[in-house]
C-alpha positions as CSV (number, residue, x, y, z in Angstrom):
1,M,173.0,118.4,68.7
2,D,172.0,115.1,68.2
3,L,170.0,113.3,71.0
4,A,169.7,110.2,69.3
5,I,165.3,109.9,69.3
6,S,165.1,110.6,65.6
7,G,162.4,108.7,64.9
8,K,160.6,108.1,68.5
9,S,156.9,109.8,69.2
10,C,155.8,112.0,71.9
11,L,152.8,113.6,72.8
12,I,153.1,117.1,73.8
13,T,149.7,119.4,76.0
14,G,149.6,122.8,75.6
15,G,152.4,122.5,72.4
16,S,151.4,125.2,70.3
17,S,152.6,127.8,72.3
18,G,154.6,128.8,75.1
19,I,156.8,126.4,77.0
20,G,155.2,123.6,75.0
21,K,156.1,125.0,72.0
22,G,159.5,125.7,72.6
23,I,159.8,121.8,73.4
24,A,158.0,120.4,70.7
25,T,160.7,122.6,68.0
26,V,163.4,120.9,69.7
27,L,161.8,117.4,69.3
28,A,160.9,118.4,65.8
29,Q,164.4,120.0,64.8
30,E,165.7,116.3,66.0
31,G,163.4,114.2,64.0
32,V,161.3,112.9,66.7
33,N,157.4,112.5,65.6
34,L,154.8,114.8,67.3
35,A,151.1,114.4,68.7
36,I,150.6,118.3,70.3
37,A,147.3,117.8,72.3
38,S,146.4,122.1,72.5
39,R,142.6,123.4,73.8
40,D,142.9,126.3,71.6
41,P,145.7,125.2,68.9
42,D,147.5,128.1,67.4
43,P,147.2,126.5,63.3
44,E,150.7,128.7,62.4
45,A,152.3,126.9,65.2
46,I,151.9,123.7,63.7
47,K,152.3,124.5,60.2
48,E,155.8,125.9,62.0
49,L,156.7,122.5,63.1
50,K,155.4,120.8,60.0
51,G,158.0,122.2,58.5
52,M,160.8,121.2,60.4
53,G,160.5,117.8,58.7
54,G,158.7,115.4,61.1
55,R,156.0,114.3,61.5
56,V,153.0,116.6,63.4
57,E,149.5,115.5,64.0
58,L,146.8,117.5,66.3
59,I,144.7,117.1,68.7
60,K,142.4,119.6,69.7
61,A,142.0,118.3,73.7
62,D,141.3,120.1,76.9
63,V,143.4,117.8,79.0
64,S,142.6,120.3,82.8
């Protein structure tokens, strides 16, 4: 799927698990640069997202 968003940047809260990870996965596949904010990040999920070729930065944070 080509959403014409390659090279854009996106901040995803809770992006290392659940719905947030699903969204992050689709965006990473589209070439979007990601900032993942998570209170308790899953290192394997971050590694998986980085392996999709885009830039992925982790921000350990509680956004509540």
